[in-house]
C-alpha positions as CSV (number, residue, x, y, z in Angstrom):
1,M,15.0,1.9,-51.7
2,N,17.9,2.3,-49.3
3,I,18.8,5.7,-50.8
4,I,15.2,6.9,-50.6
5,K,14.9,5.7,-47.0
6,F,18.2,7.5,-46.2
7,I,17.0,10.8,-47.7
8,F,13.6,10.5,-45.9
9,T,15.3,9.9,-42.6
10,T,17.7,12.8,-43.1
11,I,14.9,15.2,-43.9
12,L,12.8,14.0,-40.9
13,L,15.8,14.5,-38.6
14,S,16.5,18.0,-39.9
15,V,12.9,19.0,-39.6
16,A,12.6,17.6,-36.1
17,I,15.9,18.7,-34.7
18,T,16.8,22.1,-36.3
19,P,14.0,24.2,-34.8
20,L,14.9,22.9,-31.4
21,S,18.6,23.5,-31.4
22,A,18.3,27.1,-30.2
23,Q,16.2,26.0,-27.2
24,Q,18.8,23.8,-25.5
25,P,19.6,25.4,-22.1
26,I,23.2,25.9,-21.2
27,P,24.3,24.0,-18.1
28,A,24.5,26.2,-15.0
29,P,27.8,27.3,-13.5
30,A,29.0,26.2,-10.0
31,Q,27.4,27.9,-7.0
32,T,29.5,30.8,-5.8
33,K,27.2,32.6,-3.4
34,R,25.7,31.5,-0.1
35,I,21.9,31.4,-0.6
36,L,19.0,31.3,1.9
37,I,15.4,30.3,1.1
38,M,12.9,31.5,3.6
39,G,9.2,31.0,4.2
40,A,8.5,27.9,2.0
41,T,6.6,24.9,3.0
42,A,9.4,22.4,3.0
43,H,8.7,18.7,2.3
44,L,11.9,17.0,3.4
45,G,11.3,13.6,1.7
46,N,11.5,11.6,5.0
47,G,7.8,12.3,6.0
48,T,8.6,15.6,7.7
49,V,6.9,18.9,6.6
50,I,8.1,22.3,7.9
51,N,5.4,24.9,7.2
52,N,7.6,28.0,7.7
53,S,11.0,26.8,6.7
54,V,14.5,28.1,6.2
55,L,17.0,26.4,4.0
56,G,20.5,27.6,3.4
57,F,23.1,26.2,1.0
58,A,26.6,26.9,0.0
59,N,29.2,25.2,-2.3
60,G,26.5,22.9,-3.5
61,K,25.6,21.5,-0.1
62,I,22.8,22.2,2.3
63,V,24.2,24.0,5.4
64,L,20.9,24.8,7.2
65,V,17.4,23.5,7.2
66,G,14.8,24.0,9.9
67,D,11.7,25.9,11.2
68,A,12.1,29.7,10.9
69,S,10.4,30.1,14.3
70,I,13.0,27.9,16.0
71,V,16.3,28.2,14.2
72,R,18.7,31.0,15.3
73,L,19.4,32.7,12.0
74,N,22.2,34.9,11.0
75,K,21.0,36.4,7.7
76,S,24.3,38.3,7.2
77,A,26.0,35.0,6.7
78,F,24.2,34.6,3.3
79,D,24.8,36.6,0.1
80,T,21.3,36.1,-1.3
81,I,18.0,35.7,0.4
82,I,15.0,34.3,-1.5
83,S,11.5,34.9,-0.1
84,A,9.4,31.9,-0.9
85,E,6.2,32.4,1.1
86,G,3.3,30.4,-0.4
87,M,5.7,28.1,-2.2
88,H,6.5,24.4,-1.7
89,L,10.1,23.2,-1.4
90,Y,10.9,19.6,-2.5
91,P,14.0,17.5,-2.9
92,G,14.7,16.7,-6.5
93,L,12.6,13.8,-7.8
94,I,14.6,10.7,-8.9
95,A,13.4,8.8,-12.0
96,L,14.2,5.1,-12.0
97,N,14.4,2.8,-15.1
98,T,14.5,5.4,-17.8
99,Q,15.9,5.7,-21.3
100,L,16.5,9.5,-21.0
101,G,19.4,10.5,-23.2
102,L,19.4,7.2,-25.0
103,N,16.3,7.8,-27.1
104,E,15.3,11.0,-28.9
105,I,12.7,10.4,-31.6
106,E,10.8,7.1,-31.4
107,A,10.1,7.0,-35.2
108,V,13.8,7.5,-36.2
109,R,15.8,4.4,-35.4
110,A,19.1,6.3,-35.7
111,T,18.2,8.3,-32.6
112,N,17.5,5.2,-30.4
113,D,20.5,3.8,-28.6
114,Q,19.0,1.9,-25.6
115,S,20.0,-1.6,-26.5
116,E,22.9,-3.8,-27.7
117,T,22.8,-6.8,-30.0
118,G,22.9,-10.2,-28.4
119,E,21.1,-11.8,-25.5
120,M,23.6,-11.6,-22.6
121,N,25.1,-8.2,-22.3
122,P,26.0,-7.6,-18.6
123,S,29.2,-5.6,-19.7
124,A,27.2,-3.1,-21.8
125,R,27.3,0.3,-20.2
126,S,24.3,2.7,-20.8
127,I,26.2,5.7,-19.5
128,I,28.6,6.0,-22.4
129,A,25.7,6.4,-24.8
130,Y,24.0,9.0,-22.6
131,N,23.3,12.2,-24.6
132,T,23.3,15.3,-22.4
133,D,22.2,17.4,-25.4
134,S,18.8,15.6,-25.6
135,K,15.9,18.0,-26.1
136,V,13.8,15.7,-24.0
137,T,15.7,16.2,-20.7
138,P,14.8,19.9,-20.2
139,T,11.1,19.0,-20.5
140,V,11.5,16.4,-17.8
141,R,13.4,18.5,-15.2
142,S,10.8,21.3,-15.6
143,N,8.5,19.0,-13.6
144,G,11.0,18.6,-10.7
145,I,12.8,15.5,-11.9
146,L,16.5,16.3,-11.3
147,L,18.2,12.9,-11.2
148,A,17.6,9.7,-13.2
149,E,18.7,6.2,-13.6
150,I,19.7,5.6,-17.2
151,A,18.9,2.0,-17.9
152,P,19.5,-0.2,-21.0
153,G,16.7,-2.1,-22.6
154,G,16.2,-5.2,-24.7
155,A,17.9,-8.6,-24.6
156,R,17.8,-11.1,-21.7
157,I,20.5,-9.2,-19.8
158,S,20.4,-5.6,-21.0
159,G,23.5,-4.2,-19.4
160,Q,24.4,-1.8,-16.6
161,S,22.5,1.3,-15.5
162,S,24.0,4.5,-14.1
163,V,22.7,7.5,-12.1
164,V,23.0,11.0,-13.6
165,Q,22.0,14.5,-12.6
166,L,20.1,16.2,-15.4
167,D,22.2,19.4,-16.1
168,A,25.6,18.7,-17.6
169,W,27.9,19.3,-20.6
170,N,28.7,15.6,-21.1
171,W,28.1,12.2,-19.5
172,E,31.2,12.5,-17.4
173,D,29.9,15.7,-15.8
174,A,26.5,14.2,-15.4
175,M,27.7,11.1,-13.6
176,V,26.4,10.6,-10.0
177,K,27.0,6.8,-9.8
178,S,28.3,4.7,-12.6
179,D,27.2,1.1,-13.2
180,A,25.0,0.9,-10.2
181,G,23.1,-2.2,-11.3
182,I,22.6,-4.8,-14.0
183,H,19.2,-5.3,-15.7
184,L,17.8,-8.7,-16.3
185,N,14.5,-9.4,-18.2
186,W,13.3,-12.6,-16.6
187,P,12.0,-15.2,-19.0
188,G,8.2,-15.1,-19.4
189,M,6.7,-18.1,-17.6
190,Q,3.0,-17.8,-18.6
191,I,1.8,-20.9,-20.5
192,S,-0.6,-20.1,-23.3
193,P,-3.0,-23.0,-24.2
194,S,-3.7,-21.4,-27.5
195,S,-0.1,-20.9,-28.6
196,P,0.1,-21.9,-32.3
197,G,2.3,-25.0,-32.9
198,K,3.5,-25.2,-29.3
199,S,2.1,-27.6,-26.7
200,Q,2.1,-26.9,-23.0
201,Q,4.9,-29.3,-22.6
202,E,7.0,-27.6,-25.3
203,Q,6.4,-24.2,-23.7
204,E,7.4,-25.5,-20.3
205,K,10.6,-27.1,-21.8
206,K,11.6,-23.8,-23.4
207,I,11.0,-21.8,-20.2
208,A,13.1,-24.3,-18.2
209,S,15.9,-24.1,-20.8
210,E,16.0,-20.3,-20.6
211,I,16.1,-20.3,-16.8
212,E,18.9,-23.0,-16.9
213,K,21.0,-20.8,-19.2
214,L,20.6,-17.9,-16.7
215,H,21.5,-20.2,-13.7
216,N,24.6,-21.5,-15.5
217,L,25.7,-17.9,-16.3
218,F,25.3,-16.8,-12.7
219,A,27.1,-19.9,-11.4
220,D,30.0,-19.1,-13.7
221,A,30.0,-15.5,-12.6
222,S,29.9,-16.5,-9.0
223,A,32.9,-18.7,-9.4
224,Y,34.7,-16.0,-11.4
225,S,34.1,-13.4,-8.7
226,G,36.1,-15.6,-6.3
227,I,39.2,-15.2,-8.5
228,N,41.0,-11.9,-7.7
229,S,43.3,-12.0,-10.7
230,P,42.0,-14.3,-13.4
231,D,44.5,-15.3,-16.1
232,K,42.0,-14.4,-18.8
233,I,39.6,-11.5,-18.4
234,N,36.0,-12.2,-19.3
235,L,34.2,-8.8,-19.7
236,N,30.7,-10.1,-19.0
237,L,31.7,-12.0,-15.9
238,E,33.9,-9.1,-14.8
239,A,30.9,-6.8,-15.0
240,M,28.9,-9.2,-12.9
241,R,31.5,-9.4,-10.1
242,G,29.9,-6.5,-8.2
243,L,26.7,-8.6,-7.8
244,F,28.5,-11.0,-5.6
245,T,30.6,-8.4,-3.7
246,G,27.6,-6.3,-3.0
247,S,28.6,-3.2,-5.0
248,K,25.9,-3.7,-7.6
249,K,22.2,-4.7,-7.5
250,L,20.3,-6.9,-10.0
251,F,17.3,-5.1,-11.4
252,V,14.9,-7.9,-12.4
253,H,12.2,-6.9,-14.8
254,C,9.1,-9.2,-14.5
255,G,5.5,-9.1,-13.4
256,Y,3.9,-12.5,-13.3
257,V,3.9,-14.1,-9.9
258,K,5.8,-17.3,-10.9
259,E,8.5,-15.1,-12.5
260,I,8.9,-13.1,-9.3
261,I,9.2,-16.2,-7.2
262,S,11.6,-17.9,-9.6
263,A,13.8,-14.8,-9.8
264,A,13.8,-14.2,-6.1
265,D,14.9,-17.9,-5.5
266,M,17.8,-17.6,-7.9
267,C,19.0,-14.3,-6.4
268,H,18.7,-15.8,-2.9
269,E,20.7,-18.9,-4.0
270,F,23.6,-16.7,-5.2
271,G,23.4,-14.1,-2.4
272,I,22.5,-11.3,-4.9
273,S,20.7,-8.1,-3.9
274,M,17.6,-8.0,-6.1
275,V,15.4,-5.1,-7.0
276,L,12.0,-6.1,-8.6
277,V,11.0,-3.8,-11.5
278,G,7.4,-3.9,-12.7
279,G,6.0,-6.4,-10.2
280,E,2.3,-6.3,-11.2
281,D,1.7,-9.5,-9.2
282,S,3.9,-8.5,-6.3
283,W,0.9,-8.0,-4.1
284,M,0.5,-11.9,-4.1
285,V,4.0,-12.5,-2.6
286,T,4.4,-9.7,-0.1
287,D,5.7,-12.1,2.6
288,L,8.4,-13.4,0.3
289,L,9.5,-9.9,-0.8
290,K,9.6,-8.7,2.8
291,A,11.5,-11.7,4.1
292,R,14.1,-11.4,1.3
293,N,14.2,-7.6,1.6
294,I,13.4,-7.0,-2.1
295,P,12.4,-3.5,-3.0
296,V,9.8,-3.0,-5.8
297,V,10.1,-0.4,-8.5
298,I,6.4,0.0,-9.6
299,S,6.2,0.9,-13.3
300,N,3.2,3.2,-13.8
301,T,0.0,3.4,-11.9
302,H,-2.1,4.7,-14.8
303,K,-2.8,1.3,-16.4
304,L,-5.3,-1.5,-16.4
305,P,-4.8,-4.6,-14.2
306,S,-3.1,-7.6,-15.8
307,R,-6.1,-9.9,-15.5
308,E,-9.8,-9.5,-16.4
309,D,-11.0,-10.6,-13.0
310,E,-8.8,-8.2,-11.0
311,A,-10.1,-5.0,-9.5
312,V,-9.9,-2.2,-12.0
313,D,-8.2,0.1,-9.4
314,L,-5.5,-2.5,-8.4
315,P,-2.6,-0.6,-10.2
316,Y,-3.6,2.5,-8.2
317,R,-3.7,0.6,-4.9
318,L,-0.5,-1.4,-5.5
319,P,1.9,1.2,-3.9
320,A,-0.2,1.2,-0.7
321,I,-0.5,-2.5,-0.6
322,L,3.2,-3.0,-0.7
323,H,4.0,-0.1,1.6
324,N,1.6,-1.3,4.2
325,A,3.2,-4.8,4.0
326,G,6.6,-3.2,5.0
327,I,8.1,-3.4,1.5
328,Q,10.3,-0.6,0.2
329,I,8.7,0.9,-2.9
330,A,9.6,3.4,-5.6
331,I,7.4,4.6,-8.4
332,S,8.7,5.0,-11.9
333,E,7.6,6.1,-15.3
334,P,9.6,4.1,-17.8
335,G,10.6,5.4,-21.2
336,F,12.1,8.9,-21.9
337,W,9.7,11.7,-22.9
338,Q,7.0,10.0,-20.7
339,V,9.2,10.5,-17.6
340,R,7.9,14.0,-17.2
341,N,4.6,12.5,-16.0
342,L,6.3,10.9,-13.0
343,P,4.8,13.3,-10.4
344,F,1.2,12.6,-11.7
345,Q,1.7,8.8,-11.9
346,S,2.8,9.0,-8.3
347,G,0.2,11.4,-7.1
348,T,-2.6,9.1,-8.1
349,A,-1.5,6.7,-5.4
350,S,-2.2,9.3,-2.8
351,A,-5.9,8.8,-3.4
352,Y,-5.6,5.1,-2.9
353,G,-4.1,4.6,0.5
354,L,-0.9,6.6,0.8
355,T,-0.3,10.1,2.0
356,K,1.4,12.8,-0.1
357,E,4.6,12.6,2.0
358,E,4.7,8.8,1.6
359,I,4.4,9.3,-2.1
360,L,7.2,11.9,-2.1
361,S,9.4,9.4,-0.3
362,A,8.7,6.9,-3.1
363,V,10.1,9.3,-5.7
364,T,13.0,10.8,-3.6
365,R,14.3,9.0,-0.5
366,D,13.5,5.4,-1.5
367,P,14.9,5.6,-5.1
368,A,18.0,7.1,-3.6
369,A,18.3,4.2,-1.1
370,I,17.8,1.7,-3.9
371,L,20.5,3.3,-6.0
372,G,22.9,3.7,-3.1
373,I,23.0,7.5,-3.2
374,L,21.0,8.3,-0.1
375,D,24.0,9.7,1.7
376,T,24.0,12.6,-0.8
377,Y,20.5,12.8,-2.4
378,G,16.9,12.0,-1.7
379,T,16.1,14.2,1.3
380,L,16.6,17.8,2.5
381,E,19.1,17.4,5.2
382,E,22.2,19.3,6.3
383,G,25.3,18.0,4.6
384,K,23.5,16.6,1.6
385,S,23.5,17.9,-2.0
386,A,21.6,21.1,-2.6
387,T,19.4,19.4,-5.2
388,F,15.8,20.6,-4.9
389,F,13.1,22.8,-6.4
390,L,10.4,25.3,-5.6
391,S,6.8,24.9,-6.9
392,S,4.0,27.3,-6.5
393,G,1.6,24.4,-6.0
394,D,1.4,20.7,-5.1
395,I,3.9,18.9,-7.2
396,F,1.6,15.8,-7.5
397,D,-1.4,17.8,-8.7
398,M,-1.5,18.3,-12.4
399,K,-3.6,21.5,-12.0
400,T,-1.4,23.3,-9.4
401,N,2.1,21.8,-10.2
402,S,4.3,24.7,-11.4
403,V,8.0,24.5,-10.8
404,Q,9.4,28.0,-10.5
405,S,13.1,27.4,-9.6
406,A,15.4,24.4,-9.3
407,W,18.9,23.7,-8.2
408,I,21.2,20.8,-8.8
409,N,24.2,20.6,-6.5
410,G,23.6,24.2,-5.7
411,R,23.6,25.4,-9.3
412,S,20.5,27.3,-10.4
413,I,19.4,25.6,-13.5
414,D,17.5,26.9,-16.5
415,L,14.0,25.5,-16.7
416,R,13.2,26.7,-20.2
417,N,12.6,24.0,-22.9
418,I,11.1,23.6,-26.3
419,Q,7.6,23.2,-24.9
420,T,7.7,26.4,-22.8
421,A,9.2,28.2,-25.9
422,L,6.3,27.1,-28.1
423,N,3.8,28.0,-25.4
424,R,5.2,31.6,-25.2
425,K,5.4,31.9,-29.0
426,F,1.7,31.1,-29.6
427,R,0.4,32.9,-26.5
428,D,2.1,36.0,-27.8
429,K,0.8,35.4,-31.3
430,Y,-2.8,35.3,-30.1
431,G,-2.4,38.0,-27.4
432,L,-2.9,35.6,-24.5
433,K,-1.5,36.3,-21.0
């Protein structure tokens, strides 16, 4: 049976991967010419929109951004001028909490590398497993997603996430920020009265035991972080040191209101900077989240509410509820191939209480702030990285979204992917324009 399974897996991989190999775009070379984009409607990511904009960039950095009717412009200072009338210019979208480059084919276990064995893995680094040759990544960036947080999954403490730009030869070239945060899946705290063989008291005892284990680990890590040169290096505790020095954040994955409160209390006790991921019940504890300055990474808006008696449109309204309560939010699309739908998951919230510019901030500026890269990415400002794209329509509208050109650190990237290749192939076959 093992031999048969091996042969089947090999055939499946060869069938799935071989036709795609020729479609992998080559990473773009470094920018060498000074480029000026004129006439686009620029959405800066900070709420500002410039209807007739100019944006110049050189050596991978933005050197000019403003209104064409106001800015004193010396066109001769640029080697290339791009006319973008009727186009929309956006900062590159940032995808949080993804397994891009860690998973390739869901049905083939050998291509899934998002988790480690064991329950407590704070020292596990997702970045060293990141595959820049993934066929999925080009399909994601063709929708304007140019940076991503590569996060581990599974286990109680999954490991460390890193931030990458999505056009690189290898993970070292892709790196934007390494080991930015540690991911913790908080113990489920919902009591099920119909759980087979487990009374309510037994369930409560198990939950208390799991939280106590976490508390003890963080207490040990806190004490360890106070030792500059320990006699014996503990890799897990060493990885957690940044949580107590402020160089790392703790991304806590949970949704139930009791879990959110419990996690927030532990982080407050140890002085840890917490980011809530998921947070379906976060609307119940907005005062706590605001008082503790806890950002919320909302996972999906296209889903049903968690309870039968909740409003059916609650997931759509959640971004606006939190934003209006003064809580920093970001919208994410977890997974890997699903990440390409991030603009449309986000865009739905614009019909339920937020403006398009507020939504844009939730997938550009605010994710950059949460990840600690706002000084370089997230908005279109002078001195920041030239990481942006041009779309012929509204990026959040599935009907009009059409990314025409994109740049990462000033490099003009290839937007072709296996899906666009198949589209061209069969349109040509049937004589479609």
